[in-house]
C-alpha positions in Angstrom: 0.2 -0.2 0.1 1.2 3.4 -0.7 0.3 6.4 0.5 1.4 10.6 0.3 0.9 11.3 -2.7 -0.9 14.0 -4.7 -2.5 13.2 -7.2 -2.1 10.1 -9.9 0.5 11.4 -12.0 2.9 10.9 -8.8 1.5 6.9 -8.7 2.3 6.4 -12.5 6.0 8.1 -11.8 6.6 6.2 -8.5 5.1 2.8 -10.4 6.6 3.1 -14.1 10.5 4.1 -11.8 9.2 0.4 -9.6 9.2 -1.7 -12.8 12.5 -0.2 -14.5 15.3 -0.9 -11.4 13.2 -4.0 -11.3 12.7 -5.8 -14.8 16.1 -5.9 -15.3 19.0 -9.1 -16.5 20.8 -10.3 -14.3 23.9 -12.7 -13.9 24.0 -15.6 -11.8 26.3 -18.4 -11.0 27.0 -17.9 -15.1 23.3 -17.9 -16.6 21.1 -15.1 -17.0 18.0 -14.5 -15.3 15.3 -11.9 -16.3 13.7 -10.9 -14.1 10.2 -8.9 -14.8 6.8 -8.4 -12.1 3.2 -7.0 -13.5 1.0 -5.2 -11.0 -2.4 -4.4 -10.3 -2.7 -1.1 -8.9 -6.5 0.6 -7.6 -6.9 3.8 -5.9 -8.5 4.3 -2.7 -12.0 5.7 -2.9 -12.1 6.4 -5.9 -12.7 3.2 -7.7 -14.6 1.4 -4.5 -15.1 3.3 -1.1 -13.8 -1.0 0.8 -11.0 -1.6 1.3 -11.9 -5.2 1.8 -12.7 -5.2 -1.5 -9.6 -3.4 -3.2 -7.1 -5.8 -0.8 -8.6 -9.1 -2.7 -7.1 -10.3 -4.9 -7.4 -10.1 -8.3 -6.4 -12.4 -11.1 
């Protein structure tokens, strides 16, 4: 969970930086390992006023 962001633009900027840092190719024991990630984002209360619903896993 993230808090303290002023607007959705800050959120997008932060998430893009996170993706850039995590998505990379690493060398481990002489082998290339490619790391990537995906994420979903929901904004409270715009997307749903019930925080319990927002925290449910999505597939």
